[in-house]
C-alpha positions as CSV (number, residue, x, y, z in Angstrom):
1,M,104.4,80.5,10.7
2,T,101.8,81.7,13.2
3,A,98.2,81.6,12.1
4,R,96.6,85.1,11.7
5,F,93.1,85.2,13.3
6,A,90.4,87.9,13.1
7,P,89.9,89.7,16.4
8,A,87.7,87.9,19.0
9,V,84.8,90.4,19.2
10,V,81.1,89.7,19.5
11,L,77.9,91.7,19.9
12,R,75.4,90.4,22.5
13,T,71.8,91.5,22.7
14,S,68.7,90.3,24.5
15,W,66.4,87.9,22.7
16,P,63.6,90.3,22.0
17,F,60.8,87.7,22.4
18,A,58.9,86.2,25.2
19,E,61.1,83.1,25.7
20,G,64.0,85.1,27.1
21,G,67.6,84.3,26.3
22,F,70.1,86.3,24.2
23,V,71.6,86.7,20.7
24,L,75.2,86.8,19.5
25,R,76.5,88.0,16.2
26,S,79.8,89.1,14.8
27,P,80.3,92.9,14.4
28,M,82.0,92.1,11.1
29,P,79.8,92.7,8.0
30,E,78.7,89.6,6.0
31,P,81.6,89.0,3.6
32,S,81.1,88.9,-0.1
33,S,81.3,85.5,-1.6
34,A,81.6,83.7,-5.0
35,R,78.6,83.2,-7.2
36,C,79.1,79.4,-7.3
37,V,81.5,76.6,-6.6
38,G,82.7,76.5,-10.2
39,D,84.0,80.1,-10.0
40,W,86.7,78.9,-7.5
41,L,87.9,76.3,-10.0
42,V,87.9,78.7,-12.9
43,R,89.9,81.2,-10.8
44,W,92.7,78.9,-9.8
45,A,92.8,77.2,-13.2
46,T,93.5,80.7,-14.6
47,E,95.8,82.0,-11.8
48,A,97.8,78.8,-10.9
49,P,97.1,76.2,-13.6
50,Q,100.1,74.1,-12.8
51,R,99.6,73.9,-9.0
52,T,98.5,70.6,-7.7
53,F,94.9,70.6,-6.7
54,L,94.3,66.9,-5.9
55,A,96.6,63.9,-5.2
56,E,95.9,60.3,-4.4
57,R,97.9,57.1,-4.0
58,A,98.4,55.1,-7.2
59,D,100.7,52.1,-7.1
60,G,102.6,53.6,-4.2
61,D,103.2,57.0,-5.8
62,W,101.0,60.1,-5.7
63,R,98.9,60.7,-8.8
64,R,98.4,64.5,-9.1
65,V,95.9,66.6,-11.0
66,S,96.6,70.3,-11.4
67,Y,94.0,73.1,-11.4
68,G,94.3,73.5,-15.1
69,E,93.9,69.8,-15.8
70,A,91.0,69.6,-13.4
71,L,89.0,72.3,-15.1
72,A,89.6,70.7,-18.5
73,Q,88.4,67.3,-17.2
74,V,85.4,68.9,-15.4
75,R,84.2,70.6,-18.6
76,G,84.4,67.3,-20.5
77,L,82.5,65.4,-17.8
78,A,80.0,68.2,-17.6
79,Q,79.2,67.7,-21.3
80,A,78.7,64.0,-20.7
81,L,76.3,64.7,-17.9
82,L,74.3,67.0,-20.1
83,D,74.3,64.5,-22.9
84,A,72.9,61.9,-20.5
85,G,69.9,64.2,-19.7
86,L,70.8,65.0,-16.1
87,G,69.7,68.3,-14.8
88,P,68.3,70.2,-11.8
89,T,65.7,67.6,-11.0
90,A,67.8,64.6,-12.0
91,P,70.8,64.5,-9.7
92,V,73.8,62.1,-9.9
93,A,74.3,59.8,-6.9
94,V,77.8,58.8,-5.9
95,L,78.2,55.6,-3.9
96,S,82.0,55.3,-3.6
97,G,84.4,57.2,-1.3
98,N,86.9,60.0,-1.8
99,S,89.0,59.9,-5.0
100,I,90.1,62.2,-7.8
101,A,87.4,60.6,-10.1
102,H,84.7,61.3,-7.5
103,A,85.9,64.9,-7.0
104,L,86.0,65.7,-10.8
105,L,82.5,64.1,-11.3
106,A,81.1,66.1,-8.4
107,L,82.6,69.4,-9.7
108,A,81.4,68.6,-13.2
109,A,77.8,68.2,-12.0
110,M,77.9,71.4,-10.0
111,H,79.4,73.2,-12.9
112,V,76.3,72.7,-15.0
113,G,73.5,72.7,-12.4
114,V,73.2,69.0,-11.8
115,P,72.9,68.3,-8.1
116,V,75.5,65.7,-6.8
117,A,74.5,63.4,-3.9
118,P,77.4,61.6,-2.3
119,V,76.1,58.6,-0.3
120,S,78.1,57.1,2.5
121,P,80.1,54.1,1.1
122,A,79.2,52.2,4.3
123,Y,75.6,51.9,3.1
124,S,77.0,49.9,0.1
125,L,80.0,48.1,1.6
126,A,79.2,47.5,5.3
127,S,75.5,46.7,5.1
128,A,74.2,43.2,5.0
129,D,70.8,44.0,3.4
130,H,71.3,47.4,1.7
131,G,68.0,48.5,3.2
132,K,69.2,52.0,4.1
133,L,70.9,52.5,0.7
134,R,67.6,51.5,-1.1
135,A,65.7,54.0,1.0
136,L,68.1,56.8,0.4
137,I,68.2,56.2,-3.4
138,A,64.4,56.1,-3.5
139,M,64.3,59.4,-1.6
140,L,66.7,60.9,-4.0
141,A,65.3,59.5,-7.3
142,P,68.6,60.2,-9.2
143,G,69.1,60.4,-12.9
144,A,72.2,58.3,-12.6
145,V,74.1,56.3,-10.0
146,W,77.9,56.1,-10.1
147,A,80.7,54.3,-8.2
148,E,84.2,53.2,-8.6
149,G,85.3,49.6,-8.3
150,A,83.9,46.1,-8.3
151,A,83.3,46.3,-4.5
152,F,80.0,48.1,-5.3
153,D,78.6,45.4,-7.6
154,R,76.5,44.0,-4.8
155,A,75.0,47.5,-4.1
156,F,74.0,48.0,-7.7
157,A,72.4,44.5,-7.7
158,A,70.5,45.4,-4.6
159,L,69.3,48.7,-6.1
160,G,68.4,47.0,-9.4
161,V,70.0,49.9,-11.4
162,S,72.8,50.0,-13.9
163,R,76.1,51.7,-13.0
164,F,76.4,55.1,-14.8
165,D,79.4,54.8,-17.2
166,V,80.4,58.5,-17.4
167,R,83.1,59.3,-20.0
168,A,84.4,62.8,-20.8
169,A,83.0,64.3,-24.0
170,E,84.2,67.2,-26.1
171,P,82.7,70.2,-24.3
172,T,80.4,72.4,-26.4
173,A,78.8,75.8,-25.9
174,A,76.1,74.1,-23.8
175,V,78.6,73.7,-21.0
176,D,79.4,77.4,-20.9
177,E,75.8,78.3,-21.2
178,A,74.8,76.0,-18.3
179,F,77.7,77.3,-16.2
180,A,76.7,80.9,-16.9
181,A,73.2,80.1,-15.8
182,I,74.2,78.9,-12.3
183,A,72.7,81.3,-9.7
184,P,73.4,81.4,-5.9
185,E,70.1,79.6,-5.2
186,T,70.9,76.8,-7.6
187,V,71.1,73.4,-5.8
188,A,74.8,72.3,-5.8
189,K,74.5,69.1,-3.8
190,I,72.3,66.9,-1.6
191,L,74.0,65.7,1.6
192,F,72.4,63.1,3.8
193,T,72.4,63.8,7.5
194,S,74.5,61.3,9.5
195,G,71.5,59.7,11.1
196,S,73.0,60.1,14.6
197,T,69.7,61.4,15.9
198,G,67.2,59.7,13.5
199,T,66.5,58.7,9.9
200,P,68.9,60.5,7.4
201,K,67.4,63.3,5.4
202,G,68.7,64.7,2.1
203,V,69.8,68.3,2.9
204,V,69.7,70.7,0.0
205,N,72.9,72.6,-0.3
206,T,72.8,75.6,-2.6
207,H,75.8,77.4,-4.1
208,R,75.0,80.4,-1.9
209,M,75.2,78.3,1.2
210,L,78.6,76.7,0.2
211,C,80.2,80.0,-1.0
212,A,78.9,82.1,1.9
213,N,80.2,79.5,4.4
214,Q,83.7,79.6,2.9
215,A,83.7,83.4,2.9
216,A,82.7,83.4,6.6
217,I,85.5,80.9,7.4
218,A,88.1,83.0,5.7
219,A,86.9,86.1,7.5
220,G,87.8,84.4,10.8
221,W,91.0,82.8,9.5
222,P,92.7,85.4,7.3
223,F,95.9,83.3,7.4
224,L,94.3,81.1,4.7
225,D,95.3,83.8,2.2
226,D,98.9,83.9,3.4
227,R,99.9,80.7,1.5
228,P,97.9,78.0,-0.3
229,P,96.7,75.5,2.3
230,V,97.9,71.8,2.2
231,I,96.0,69.0,3.9
232,V,96.1,65.3,4.1
233,D,92.5,64.3,4.8
234,W,90.4,61.2,5.0
235,L,87.1,62.8,6.2
236,P,84.4,61.5,3.8
237,W,82.8,63.7,1.2
238,S,79.4,62.2,2.0
239,H,79.5,64.3,5.2
240,T,79.6,68.1,5.5
241,F,82.8,68.2,7.5
242,G,85.0,66.6,4.9
243,A,83.1,68.0,1.9
244,N,81.8,71.4,2.5
245,H,84.3,72.5,5.2
246,N,87.6,70.8,4.1
247,F,87.3,70.1,0.4
248,N,85.7,73.5,-0.4
249,M,88.3,75.3,1.8
250,I,91.1,73.9,-0.4
251,L,89.3,74.8,-3.6
252,A,88.3,78.3,-2.5
253,H,92.0,79.1,-1.5
254,G,93.8,77.4,-4.3
255,G,95.3,74.8,-2.0
256,T,96.3,71.1,-2.4
257,L,94.4,68.2,-1.0
258,Y,96.1,64.8,-0.6
259,I,93.3,62.3,-0.4
260,D,94.1,60.0,2.5
261,G,92.9,56.4,1.9
262,G,93.1,55.6,5.6
263,K,90.8,56.3,8.5
264,P,90.9,56.1,12.3
265,A,90.3,52.4,12.6
266,P,92.6,49.5,13.5
267,G,94.7,48.6,10.4
268,A,93.4,51.4,8.2
269,F,95.1,54.0,10.3
270,D,98.5,52.7,9.2
271,T,97.8,54.2,5.8
272,T,97.1,57.6,7.3
273,L,100.4,57.5,9.3
274,A,102.3,56.6,6.1
275,N,100.8,59.6,4.3
276,L,101.5,62.0,7.2
277,R,105.1,60.9,7.4
278,E,105.5,61.9,3.8
279,V,103.4,65.1,3.4
280,P,103.7,68.1,5.7
281,S,100.3,69.8,6.1
282,T,99.5,73.4,6.9
283,L,96.2,72.4,8.5
284,Y,95.1,69.1,10.1
285,F,91.5,68.1,10.6
286,N,90.2,65.0,12.4
287,V,87.5,63.7,14.7
288,P,88.5,63.1,18.3
289,R,88.9,59.3,17.8
290,G,91.5,60.0,15.1
291,F,93.4,62.3,17.4
292,D,93.4,59.6,20.1
293,M,95.2,57.3,17.6
294,L,97.4,59.9,16.2
295,V,98.8,61.2,19.4
296,A,100.1,57.8,20.4
297,A,102.1,57.6,17.1
298,L,103.4,61.1,17.4
299,E,104.8,60.3,20.9
300,T,106.9,57.4,19.6
301,D,107.7,58.2,15.9
302,D,110.3,60.9,15.5
303,A,110.0,61.0,11.7
304,L,106.3,61.4,11.9
305,R,106.5,64.1,14.5
306,E,109.0,66.1,12.5
307,T,107.0,66.1,9.3
308,F,103.6,66.5,10.9
309,F,104.5,69.7,12.8
310,R,106.9,71.2,10.2
311,D,104.5,73.5,8.4
312,L,101.4,73.1,10.6
313,D,99.4,76.3,11.4
314,I,96.4,74.8,13.1
315,V,95.1,71.5,14.6
316,F,91.3,71.3,14.2
317,Y,89.0,68.9,15.9
318,A,85.2,68.8,15.5
319,A,82.1,66.5,15.4
320,A,82.6,65.5,19.1
321,A,84.5,66.6,22.2
322,L,88.2,66.1,22.4
323,S,89.1,64.6,25.8
324,P,91.3,66.7,28.1
325,A,93.9,63.9,28.2
326,T,94.3,63.9,24.4
327,W,94.4,67.7,24.3
328,G,97.2,67.7,26.9
329,R,99.2,65.0,25.1
330,L,98.9,66.8,21.8
331,A,100.2,70.0,23.3
332,A,103.1,68.1,25.0
333,V,104.1,66.4,21.8
334,A,104.0,69.6,19.8
335,K,106.2,71.2,22.4
336,R,108.7,68.3,21.9
337,A,108.8,69.2,18.2
338,G,109.4,72.8,19.1
339,K,106.1,73.9,17.6
340,S,102.8,75.4,19.0
341,P,100.1,75.2,16.3
342,A,96.8,76.7,17.3
343,M,94.2,74.3,18.7
344,V,90.9,75.2,17.2
345,S,87.4,73.9,16.6
346,A,84.0,74.9,15.2
347,W,80.4,73.9,15.3
348,G,77.5,73.5,12.9
349,S,75.5,70.9,11.1
350,T,74.7,69.5,7.6
351,E,71.9,72.0,7.5
352,T,74.3,74.9,8.0
353,S,76.9,73.8,5.4
354,P,78.4,73.5,8.1
355,L,80.1,76.2,10.1
356,V,78.1,78.4,12.4
357,T,80.7,79.2,15.1
358,Q,84.4,79.2,14.7
359,V,87.4,79.4,17.0
360,H,89.6,82.2,15.8
361,F,91.3,83.0,19.1
362,P,93.5,81.2,21.6
363,I,91.7,78.5,23.7
364,D,93.2,76.4,26.4
365,R,90.7,73.5,26.6
366,A,88.4,71.4,24.6
367,G,84.7,72.3,24.5
368,V,84.8,75.9,23.3
369,I,83.2,76.0,19.9
370,G,84.1,79.7,19.1
371,L,82.0,82.6,18.1
372,P,79.3,83.2,15.4
373,A,80.9,83.6,11.9
374,P,80.2,86.9,10.1
375,G,76.8,86.9,8.5
376,L,75.3,84.5,11.0
377,T,73.1,85.3,14.0
378,L,73.1,82.8,16.9
379,A,70.2,82.8,19.3
380,F,70.2,81.1,22.8
381,V,66.6,80.2,23.8
382,P,65.6,78.5,27.1
383,S,64.8,74.8,26.7
384,G,64.2,73.1,30.0
385,D,67.3,74.0,32.0
386,K,69.4,74.5,28.9
387,L,69.8,77.1,26.2
388,E,69.0,75.8,22.8
389,M,71.0,77.3,19.9
390,R,69.2,78.6,16.8
391,V,70.7,80.1,13.8
392,K,69.8,82.4,10.9
393,G,72.0,83.3,7.9
394,P,72.9,82.7,4.2
395,S,74.5,79.3,4.8
396,V,71.3,77.7,6.3
397,T,69.5,75.2,4.1
398,P,66.1,76.0,2.5
399,G,65.1,72.4,3.3
400,Y,65.2,68.7,2.4
401,W,65.2,67.1,-1.0
402,I,62.0,65.6,-2.4
403,A,62.3,63.1,-5.3
404,G,61.7,65.1,-8.5
405,G,63.4,68.3,-7.3
406,G,60.9,69.5,-4.7
407,I,62.0,70.9,-1.3
408,E,60.4,70.2,2.0
409,P,61.1,73.4,4.0
410,A,63.5,73.1,6.9
411,P,62.0,73.9,10.3
412,R,62.1,77.5,11.4
413,D,60.8,79.1,14.6
414,A,58.4,82.0,14.5
415,H,61.3,84.4,14.1
416,G,62.9,82.7,11.2
417,F,65.7,80.9,13.1
418,Y,66.7,77.3,12.4
419,P,66.6,75.2,15.6
420,M,69.8,73.2,15.8
421,G,68.8,70.9,18.7
422,D,72.1,71.6,20.4
423,A,72.5,73.5,23.7
424,G,75.2,76.1,24.4
425,R,76.4,78.5,27.0
426,L,79.0,81.2,27.3
427,A,82.4,80.2,28.5
428,D,82.4,83.4,30.6
429,P,79.0,85.2,30.9
430,S,80.8,88.4,31.8
431,E,83.0,88.3,28.6
432,P,81.1,86.8,25.6
433,A,84.2,87.2,23.4
434,R,85.7,84.2,25.2
435,G,83.4,82.0,23.2
436,V,80.5,79.6,23.4
437,V,80.8,76.1,25.0
438,F,78.9,73.2,23.6
439,D,76.4,72.0,26.2
440,G,74.9,68.8,24.7
441,R,72.0,67.9,22.5
442,T,68.6,69.0,23.8
443,A,66.9,66.2,21.9
444,E,68.9,63.5,23.7
445,N,68.4,64.8,27.3
446,F,65.7,63.2,29.5
447,K,64.4,63.3,33.0
448,L,64.6,60.8,35.9
449,T,61.5,60.0,37.9
450,S,62.7,62.7,40.3
451,G,62.0,65.2,37.5
452,T,65.8,66.0,37.2
453,W,67.2,66.5,33.8
454,V,70.0,64.2,32.6
455,H,72.5,65.8,30.2
456,V,73.4,62.9,28.0
457,G,76.2,64.3,25.9
458,E,78.1,65.6,29.0
459,L,77.8,62.2,30.8
460,R,78.8,60.1,27.8
461,I,82.0,62.1,27.3
462,A,82.8,61.9,31.0
463,L,82.3,58.1,31.0
464,V,84.3,57.4,27.9
465,A,87.2,59.6,29.2
466,A,87.1,57.9,32.6
467,C,87.1,54.4,31.0
468,S,89.8,55.1,28.4
469,P,91.2,53.2,26.6
470,F,88.9,50.1,26.9
471,V,85.5,51.7,26.3
472,A,85.0,53.0,22.7
473,D,81.5,54.6,23.3
474,A,78.5,54.5,25.5
475,V,74.7,55.1,25.5
476,I,73.2,56.7,28.6
477,T,70.0,55.2,30.0
478,G,67.5,56.2,32.7
479,H,64.5,57.8,31.1
480,D,61.6,57.7,33.7
481,R,63.8,55.6,36.0
482,D,65.4,56.4,39.4
483,E,69.0,56.2,38.4
484,V,71.3,56.8,35.4
485,G,72.9,53.8,33.7
486,A,75.0,53.1,30.7
487,L,75.3,50.5,27.9
488,V,79.0,50.4,26.8
489,F,80.8,49.3,23.7
490,A,84.3,47.9,24.1
491,A,87.1,49.5,22.1
492,P,88.6,47.4,19.3
493,G,91.1,44.9,20.7
494,H,89.9,45.3,24.3
495,V,88.0,43.1,26.6
496,I,86.3,45.0,29.4
497,D,87.2,43.7,32.9
498,D,84.5,44.0,35.5
499,A,86.7,45.6,38.1
500,A,88.2,48.0,35.6
501,L,84.7,49.1,34.5
502,A,83.6,49.6,38.1
503,D,86.7,51.7,38.8
504,G,86.0,53.7,35.7
505,L,82.5,54.4,36.8
506,A,83.8,55.5,40.2
507,R,86.3,57.9,38.5
508,C,83.5,59.3,36.3
509,N,81.4,60.0,39.4
510,A,84.1,61.2,41.7
511,T,83.7,64.9,41.0
512,R,80.0,64.9,40.1
513,T,77.1,65.6,42.4
514,G,73.4,64.7,42.3
515,S,71.6,61.6,41.0
516,A,71.3,63.0,37.5
517,A,75.1,63.5,37.1
518,K,76.2,60.1,38.3
519,I,76.2,56.8,36.5
520,T,75.4,54.1,39.0
521,R,75.5,51.0,36.7
522,A,76.8,49.8,33.4
523,R,76.4,46.8,31.1
524,V,78.8,45.8,28.4
525,L,77.2,45.0,25.0
526,S,78.6,42.0,23.3
527,E,77.4,43.0,19.8
528,P,79.0,46.0,18.2
529,P,76.7,48.8,16.9
530,S,75.0,48.0,13.7
531,I,75.0,50.4,10.7
532,D,72.1,48.5,9.1
533,H,69.9,49.3,12.2
534,G,71.1,52.9,12.3
535,E,73.0,52.5,15.5
536,I,76.2,54.0,14.2
537,T,77.4,56.2,11.3
538,D,80.4,55.5,9.1
539,K,82.4,58.1,11.1
540,G,81.7,56.3,14.3
541,Y,78.9,58.4,15.8
542,I,76.5,56.5,18.0
543,N,72.7,57.0,17.5
544,Q,71.5,57.0,21.1
545,R,67.9,56.7,20.2
546,A,68.4,53.8,17.8
547,V,70.6,51.8,20.3
548,L,68.1,52.2,23.1
549,A,65.2,51.2,20.9
550,R,67.0,48.1,19.5
551,R,68.5,47.1,22.8
552,A,65.5,47.4,25.0
553,V,66.1,44.0,26.5
554,E,69.6,45.0,27.5
555,V,68.2,48.1,29.2
556,E,65.8,46.0,31.2
557,A,68.6,43.6,32.2
558,L,70.7,46.6,33.3
559,Y,68.1,47.8,35.7
560,A,67.2,44.2,36.8
561,G,70.7,44.0,38.3
562,D,72.7,42.2,35.5
563,C,75.3,44.9,35.4
564,I,78.5,46.4,36.9
565,V,77.8,48.8,39.7
566,A,79.9,51.9,40.3
567,G,82.8,51.3,42.7
568,R,82.4,47.5,42.9
569,G,82.1,44.5,40.6
């Protein structure tokens, strides 16, 4: 079927304040939304009790939980949480990854006003010293900490706390009373920022934020009501993309979520491919690195290609830019399958739960992030030589969690807008309805000694694309220096050849003009990015600031001449 989209219409007005700039908003009224997350579960447990809500692999087969079963288990777990004394100021922290047990516990907590705080499993499993985990738990001060499996024993030992042994109890009237007391402003969950631009913070997510966001998504994508959506998804629920966007979308529309135990990493991606060969999705979500790996398999695996495209309405990428090469290959392989799913994207942050802009119209290239969703106002305010995007609306967080249930207010400008720290511009200034183009992070940009701005995000994307497939990521250097440089990380399984890197730099620079737009030198880092030192998140995002601070010696070596120079080894 062809996805039905809302019309691409937007209202543009001048920013009525001294800074200049302009404002975009949807002409559609703010859509009505559910009172709370639990209302979605109750609805579908009533209207479609036998429909599969969640499925996960168990001994090779799919273990399934229907909507009716999920509600019954959620009410029993909710009673256990109340019996344990958890409440609005005593959240439950979840250390382990996506699973049916995790989902039911999280829904149970939200059902009775207990904030749930999923913590990235990498802080427990991939950390050597558990320093970041201890800091996050101290910041949270939870009433209970829960995880599945013996793999988390070391983490509990490091924390010095007992594992919460939650077992469903017979629900009493207390569950119904607590559920009835949930208000839109009740805290539903606490999500930690990725740390890609600094120390993670615990972002307060209210029921109003989560429900308003799903209502806005549905307004742009009315096809979600045409049939229950089905997805195979690995994106972690400790992040807003996988949790608030994807999981909540399935729950809000009575769909089915197959929990993918794989991820876009060598070896682990085989699990994802096995699942995709078996389950046809109506929507497919991933980060660009996942699409890079998927498209190679789609080009050579006939069975995978047939199942993957059979029922597919949209292909959705977010969190980073999709390379033009991968975009083209995806379009070509879809054509081979006789399909043309819409290629779409969106933009937002943990603080906006997450969607601010949404693609709900045809686009022919990566980089377009759509138009403001109904109910949200997007301002473009001059910042250096860029336009910083700022947002106002019902899905913006009130602030950051303080141990004991307090909230540190989120930053707002003098006009009540939340500053995103990202830059944007119109794809076509004469026709705003063609969408907004992401234009890098204003917080990462810097100036050369010439006073010229270097746009870090744009350069990093260009370099990685030019050096594909042997460079996984890069950090751009040159603050208060004469030239732009780069520290590069090799892709898994690749050794970077000096000549190949020099040629890649030359390709990157070939169509670029000006000293601030060309990378003159690069240095290969032998040590991969460290999650303990905040250099990378578990979804693979590089923290530019942390890498530069920790690798200051490497930066000095780069500019002392121990490097590869563009165009020659």
